[in-house]
N, C-alpha and C positions, 0 to 999 in steps of 0.2 A: 212578667215571666220570661225567662230566657228559654228559647227553643233551639234545639239542634237543627242545622240546615236540612238534614235528611227528613225532618218532620214537616218541613214546609216547601222544600225544593226537590226537584227531580232531575236537574241537569248535572250529570256526573263530571267531576273535576278531580284533579290530584296535584299534589304539591309536597312540600316538606313542612312538618309542624313540630312545634314543642308540645309534649304531652304533659310536662310538669316543669317545675322551676329548676331542673337540673342543668339547664342551658344546653341540652342535647336535642337536636332536630333529627327527624327521620321521616321517611316516605309516609304519605297520608292520602287516602282517598277520601273524597268528602263531596258534598253537593252544593251547587249554586243555583240561583233562580233562572227560569227561562227569560228570554229577552222580552222585556216589557215594551209598551208602545213608545216610551221615551228613553229606552235604554239603548246602550252601545255594548256589543259583545265584542271583545277582541282577544286575539291570541297573544299571550305574553311573550315577548322576546327577550327582554332584559329587566333586571330589577336590582336597584342599588341596595346596599346594606347600610342602614342608618344606625347611629349609636343608640337611638331609642328603641330599635328592634332588639338590641341586647338587653336594655333595661326591661322590656316588655317580657322577653323570653324568660328572664330571671325573677319576674315579678317584683322588681325593685320599687315600683311605685304602688304595689298592693292592689291593682285592679285588673290583673290579667285573668283571661277566661281560657282554659285549656279544653281540648286541643287548640293551639294558637298557630295560625299560618301568618308569619310576619311579611313585611314589605309594603312600603308606600312611596317607592321611587320607581314607578312602573311605566314601561313603554312597550307598545306592541302594534299589531295590525288588525284593523277592523274586520271581523268575519260576518256579522250580522247586525242590523239595526232595526229598531222599532218603526212602527208605521207612522209615528208622529215626530221622528227624529228629523231635524232640519239641518244641523251643522256638519253632519258626517255622512259618508257613504262607505261601502264595503271596499277594502283595500287601503283606506286612509291610515296614515301613521298617527297614533294618538298616545297620550300619557295621562296618568292618574297620580295624584299626590297624596297628601295626608287625609283627605276627607272625601266621603261619598254621599253625604247628605247633610241637610239643615232644615230649619222650620220654614224658610222661605218667606216669613212674614214679619219677623222682628225687625227692629231699626238697623241692626247690624246687617241682616240679609238684604234689607231694602237698600242698603248703601254699599253693596258689593263687598261686605266684610263677613262673609259666611263663616270665616275661620274664627270669628269671635261670637257666633251664635251659641246661646246657652244649650241648644239641642243639636249642636253639630255632631255628625256621625263619623267617627274615624274609620279609615279604610280597612283596619282590622282590629279585632278584639273588642268591639262594642256591638250593641244590639241595633239591627236595622229596623225600619218601619214595620216589617212583618214579624219582628220578634226573633228572627234568627241572628246569630252572631256573624259579623262580618270576617271574611278571610282575605289576606292580602296577596302581594305579588310574588311570593315563593311558590307560584302555582302556575298551571298551564293556561288558565282562562280567567278573565274578569268580566263581570257584567255591571255596568256602571251607568247611572242616569247621565245623559248627554251634558247636562249643566255642569257636572263635576269632572268633565273630560276636556282635556286641552289638545290642540292640534299641534303636531310636531312637524315642521316644514322639512322638505326633502334635503336641504343642504346642511342639516344638523345630524351628525352620527347618533343613532339611537343609544348605543352603550354609554357614550360620554354625556348624553343628554339626561339619562334617567335621573341622576342625583340632582339635577336642577329643580326637579319637582318637589324636593324638600329643602336640601341645602341651599340651592340657588335662590329660591323665593324667600327663604329665611333671612338671608343677608340683603337681598334686593329690596324688599319691602321697607326695612328701617332706614335704609339709605335714602329712599324716596320720601317717606313719611316725615322723617325728622330733618329734611332739607339739607342732608349731607351729600347731595348729588350735584352740587354747583361747581363748575370749573374753578380751580384756584383754591378752593378749600383744603385745609389740612386735616386729614382723616387718619386716625390710628385704627389698627386692626390687632386685637389681643388674641393670640393663638394662631398657629399656622397648620391647622388640620382641614378636615373635610369642609367645614364652613369657612374657616379663615382664609383658605387659599382662594376660595371663590369670592369672598369679600374684597379681596385685593383686586381680583380681576374685574369685577363689577365697579368698584370704586375708580380704578384706573380708567376704565372705559367711559366713565362719567366726567372725566377730566380733573379729578382731584389729585392732590399730592398725598401719597400713602406712606404711612410709617407703620411697620410691623413691629409689635411689641411681644416678645416671647422670653421664656425662662431659658431657652436653648440657644447659646451662641452658635452652635453648629448649623443652625437654619438660616444663618445670615446670607450666605451665599446663594442658597435657593431662593430666598425672598427677594434679593436685589437682582440677580442675574437671570433666574428663570420665570419668576413671576412678575417682575418689573416694578417692585416696590421702590420708592424713592429713598427710604431710610429705614434703619433697624435699631430697635432699642432692646437691650437685654434688661428685663425687668428686675433682676437681682442685682444690677450694677448701679449702686446709688450715685456714682459719679455721672453716668449717662442720664439717669432720671433727673438729677439736679439740673443738668445742662438743658434739658428739654422742658422744664416747667413752664406752663403757660403758653405752649406753642401749638396746641391742637384745637381745631374747632369742634371736633367730635370724635368719639371712639366707639367702635362696634366691638363689644366683647363677646367672643365666641366660646369661652372656656367654661366647661361644665364642672371642673374641679374646684374646690374651695380655694379661694385666693383673695388677697386684700384689695379693697377698692380704693383706699385713701391715695396710694401713689397715683392711680390712673386719674382720679379727680384733680390731683396737682398738675397733671399734664395739660388740662384743659384751659383754654382762654376764658375770660369772662363770657358768660352766656353759652359756654360750651355744654355739649350733651354726651353723656355716657349711657349707651344702650346695651342692656344685658340681653343676650339671647341664650346663654347656657343655663341649665337648671342644676345647681350644686345639691349635693345630698343634705347639707345643712344650711339654715338661714345665714345670709350675710350680716355681719355686724357693721353698722354705718354710723359715722359721726356726722351730725347735721351741719356743723359750722362750716366745713369745706364747700358745702352746697350754697349756703347763704353768702359766703364770701366769694363774690363773682357771679351770683345769680345763676348758678349752674343747674343743670337738669339731669336726673337720673330716670331713665325710662326703660321700657322693655318692648318686646315684639315677639309675635309667634306666626310663622309661615305668612300667608297672604290669601286674599279672596281669589275667586276664579278669574275675575277680570284682570287683576294685577298679575296672576300667575301666567295668563296668556301673553300679557304685556312684556313679562320678564322673558319668556321664551323667544318672543319676537326681538327684543333687545339683544339677546344672546345670538341670534342669527346675525343681526346687523353688525355686531362687534366681534363675531367669531369667538364667543366665549364657550368653552367646553370644560367639563370637569377632568382633572387628572385622575385616571383610574387604573385599577388593576382588575381585569376580567377573570373570573373564576368559573369552574364548573360547579353544578349544583351539589355534588357529593363532596365538595371541598368546604361547604358552608360551616361546618363545626370548627374546622381549623381557622377559617377566617374569623369566626367569633372569637376565638382564643387570641388570635393575632390583633384583633380590633381592641380587646381588653387591655392589651399591652401597648397600644398605640403603634402597632407595627403595620402601617399601611400608608401609602402615599398615592392619593389621599382619600380614596373611596373605593371599596370593593364594589364590583357590579357582577351579578350572577348571569351568566349566559343561559338563560332559561330555554330559550328556543332550540338550542343545540344539544343541551346536557341534561335537561330534566326528563326522566324516564318513569313511566307509571309503575307503581308498586303492583305486585301480583296479588 
């Protein structure tokens, strides 16, 4: 049974919510739980806008529960801790990504892969242990179990760090897991958006040679001069693709729109790996022979476990990796959603919650 937060919670909160699939968000008063013994309560200062927020607001995946407060790229400052909290204290800078709960007992959870737990609880839009629906970071306050909270070091700017908690870990994890993090490897990045530009930054910091693969020739200067990619391929240019056949050790594919995989497989060396991160609206069509010829691998990946997420944040500190962002006010969120739908952002919107979110009357 799904229970409304006000039926089980008494801690007043406010934010912006979608009331239906019209893709319009508006001010919303709601309730969250009191700080439990292992909980961290924090004041939300910034929250990134992920493309999945748009999918959920529009109910494009068919599982949205309204009213829905989006946001899973959340950073802020701790205001209260439970009596059994060990990792954090009041005043600490913290972050929360895509999940706030799991079973803690399955093989995935026991191996620091809570993101693949069959009972993983998403930060917003799913039922929590108490039956209430979770609400996300387009709000003034979060109450989260300390296990699902990460520490944000002082030398990372909070606004540019927020998207690392989804976009950052989404590209960092497959680079590590699939062994595409070794200096000298040749790694392709398909798409130069919120995920893609971070994939370039992390892959370069790991010492790899990075090729950006895009349908837009206009992005070449940005990729090479501003993001530090080593080369650029226009995926619609058959001459360029032909010249690059068999040159890449792996490819991180960040594109969610429908696109052909066959040309990408052709770019891989023998034993090369094509890793899919985007979720297209329709299933891919795949010819098997290009995989067999060259013993190539087609894989996927989804965010990362909590241990790896903290590792990613620490790596970002060491290598000065930040998201390229456009900071917006809370009341600009509907315009930002429209612009996101058109791809009009470079590369991530971040809402200044702390300075611009005002409670509704």
